[in-house]
C-alpha positions, 0 to 999 in steps of 0.5 A, a space after each residue: 838799240 831798240 831790239 836790245 831794249 826789248 830783250 832786256 825788258 823781256 828778261 826783267 819780266 821773266 825775273 819778276 814772274 820768277 820772283 813772284 812764283 818763289 814768293 808764293 812758294 815761300 809763303 806756302 812754306 811759311 804757312 805750313 811751318 806755322 801749322 806744324 808749329 801750332 798743331 801737335 802731332 805724334 808722328 814727326 813730319 820732317 818739314 825743314 825750311 832748308 829742304 825743298 818743299 815739293 820733293 822732301 816734305 812728307 804729305 805735300 803735293 805741289 803743282 806741276 811747275 813746282 810753284 805752289 802747294 796744291 795738296 796736303 795729305 796727312 791722314 793718321 799722323 796723330 794731329 790733335 788740337 784745332 787748326 789755327 787761322 791764317 795757316 793752311 787757310 793761307 794756301 790759296 792754291 790748295 786743291 786737296 786737304 786730307 787730314 782724316 783719322 786724327 784727333 783734330 777738334 774745334 770748329 771746322 776751319 772756315 778759311 780753309 774750306 773757302 779757298 777758291 781752288 779747293 776741290 776735295 776735303 777729307 776731314 773724317 774721323 776727327 772730333 770737329 764740333 759746331 756747324 758747317 760754314 755757310 760759305 764753301 769753295 764753289 769748286 768742291 767736288 768731294 766733302 767727307 766730314 763723317 765720324 766727327 761731332 758736328 751739330 746743328 742744321 745742314 746748310 743748303 750747299 749750292 755746290 754744282 760740282 759736288 759729287 761725293 758727300 759724306 756727313 754720316 755719324 755726326 749730330 746734325 738735326 732738322 731736314 736735309 736741304 733740297 740741294 742734297 736730297 740727290 745723295 744716297 742714304 749712306 751720306 747721312 746715316 748716324 744722325 738720329 735727329 736728321 730727316 727728309 729725303 733720302 732719309 724718312 720724311 720729317 714727321 709732325 710733332 702732334 702726339 699720336 692718338 690714344 688707343 681706343 679700348 676694346 669693348 667688353 664682350 656681352 655677359 662677361 662682366 668679370 675675368 672669371 666669366 670670360 675664362 669660363 666662356 673660352 673653356 666652353 668654346 674650346 670644348 665645343 671644337 674638340 672631337 670634330 675639329 681634331 678628326 677633321 684636322 687629322 683626315 685633312 692633314 693625312 690626305 695632303 701628306 699622301 698627295 705630296 708624296 705622290 707628286 714627289 714620286 712622280 717628279 722623281 720618276 720623270 726626272 730619272 727617265 729623262 736623264 739618260 740623254 744628258 748623263 753621258 755629257 755630265 760624266 764625260 765633262 770632267 774627263 777632259 784634260 789639256 790639249 785633247 781633241 773636242 770630238 764626240 766623247 767631249 762636248 760634241 757627244 750630243 751633236 747630231 749628224 744632221 746638224 753637224 754644220 749648223 753653228 749659228 754665227 751672229 752678223 758682226 762675227 768675222 770667223 769662218 769655221 764650222 762646227 766640225 772645225 770646232 769639234 776637231 780643235 785641240 782644247 784645254 779646260 779654262 774653268 767650271 762654273 754654275 752654268 757649265 764648263 769653258 774650254 779654250 779651243 785652238 782652231 789654227 795659229 790665228 784663231 782661238 775661241 772660248 767654247 762654253 758647254 752649257 749644263 741642262 738648259 730649261 728652254 726649248 730651241 725657240 726660246 733659247 734662240 730668242 734669249 741669245 738674240 737679246 744677249 747679242 744686242 747687249 754685247 755691242 759695248 767695249 766693256 761687254 764680251 760679245 757672243 760670237 756663235 751658238 749651237 743648239 740640239 736636244 742633247 748639246 748646247 754650246 756658246 762661242 766667245 772671243 778668247 782673251 789671252 790676258 785671262 780674268 780679273 780673278 786670275 790677275 788678283 789671286 793667281 801665283 801671288 809669289 816672287 816673280 809675279 807682276 801685280 796689278 798696280 792701283 791705276 790698273 785696278 781703278 781702270 778695271 773697276 771703272 770698265 766693269 762698272 761701265 759694262 754692267 751699266 750698259 747691260 742694265 740700261 739696254 736690257 731694261 729695268 728687269 734685266 740683270 747680270 745675276 752672276 757678277 764675279 771676278 772670274 767673269 771680268 775678262 781682261 784685254 791685252 791693254 788690261 781693259 775690263 770686259 764683262 762676260 757670262 751675263 744674263 744666262 740665269 734664265 736658261 737654267 731654272 733648275 739651278 737655284 739662284 742662291 747657288 750660282 754666285 757664292 760669296 757675291 750674292 746679296 742677302 735677298 738672293 740668299 733668303 728669297 732667291 730674288 734677283 734684281 739690278 740692285 742685287 747685281 750692285 751688291 755683287 759688284 760691291 763685293 768685286 770692288 772689295 776684292 780689287 781693294 783687298 786682294 782677298 777672295 769673297 769668302 774667308 775661312 776663319 776656322 775649320 767650320 767658320 766662314 765669313 764673307 768679304 763685306 762682313 770682314 771689311 766692315 769689322 776692320 773699318 769699325 775698329 778704325 784700322 782702315 789701312 789694314 783692309 787694303 791689299 799689301 801689294 798696293 802699299 808700295 805706291 804713294 799718294 793713292 790712299 785717298 782714292 782707295 778710301 773713296 773706292 772703299 766707301 763706294 764699295 760699302 754703299 754697294 753692299 748695304 744690306 737694305 736694297 733701297 740703300 744701294 746706289 744704282 750702277 749708273 751712280 756707282 760708275 759716275 762716282 768711280 769716274 769722279 775718283 780720278 777726276 777729283 785729284 788725279 790730274 796732279 797725282 803721279 801714276 802708280 808707275 811713277 810711284 813704283 820706285 819711290 819709298 816712303 814710310 807714310 802712305 798718304 792719299 
């Protein structure tokens, strides 16, 4: 009898818990229906009390157990008016609210922003006015209030989990609070009366000193006298100055012509040993032997077996094996030609045949030893071996059967192709960021990749990113920097050929835009008109057609738009024209990590979404 009583008690407890859960979901339903009834919307939401809220209501995400509403995703559905109190504010389990790109106005909903469970707020591109509420959820990690009409001073937000903040293009004024100084300039631009780090420091209100008048020249009491003196002076400089200028200019011109002639003759005399290599590189076709007529043409007999392996390499082949291997051209780049070399059934490597290297053997080996030390990272392609002789320089890498990110994004975009889904693209972006961050941190502040592009992001069998071809630029001083990475180069690289870690960040930003748009870094608009990818994306975003930016292959997936918009914002901060306005690659890496952490725990994967159809893509 005692056991029966315990069983009945447990059953009653379960029924009570179920009733509470149902009550909570019912209260969420009522709050959402009140919101939909109070706020006009151009696009029909199809919210019906008779349909299950978690599976049928557009833009609504529920917890895994289906007991609470945790996300509202209604961007660009034509909402207008203010958000009434005790509607969305009653969703006390809400984690994500995304109502951006609508026509909402009035004050920011303080009862919504103070929900304790709230983590991400996307209310950008509306017409909210007033200030930011003083109390916000302490769990917030993302706040985007950009492109509204908010005003007043920014409160000192003490939010320990806040990782992404965007208050740009509002009407805030006064100094930026000390707790927010860690965020980049892009978080605050477009507020003309805002000051303090990371923006320019706030200036005092004291008037600028009046300009001191220049003293009048002696004996020049009138403009006419001053003019006569200038005329006399110019006549004194006449004949002698002109003769000196002509003689000096002629001498410099003759000297310059002699220098150019000597350099040309020297270059012509030294080109005999390398000309054969350059002309024969283009004749290599698929499945041919790599013998003396190919990249082995400069290999000397006495050095046939001097292929230098690094310690952690487990391969046992020698240079003769490499030269006998069948091969195919994988691609040609700024630094040389890459070949896939098949030594036997189980051994395939990539051999990069370098162009004219500007280093001697000692400097060449020292530089490669440095690169070898940087290759110890899961997202960095290690260098296996190298060969150096007077007329031939070879680098040996591991072969990646999955190919490059460039091929995955742009190759064979037709029927029967399996495109990269969103989860994979985001993971590749994160892996590439981690690899580049490792190169920057381990190599020192002056160490750069200098050749970031999608063909230099290789993919493992598990589609993990692996950064390759890094820091080879110093070996090729004869190749101008501005010609190395067309479409990816930063403005300072084009104008002054100055590379830095921030120019790497710019190139990485272009890479992120390539992942998001599926487009090449250079767009040909007309016969002779070329537009780079950052400029095209900015023009589309400026016209508020943000959805047009993203790759059409991504539009089939649900509930990813917010993550795509976040990555787009990161990419645009990377391609800022000002060097100091760009984040470091460490910051970029952390921001990409936060994208998935902010709302990915409860978002279905791209694989799960692949079979679902929807007329509305919501973040």
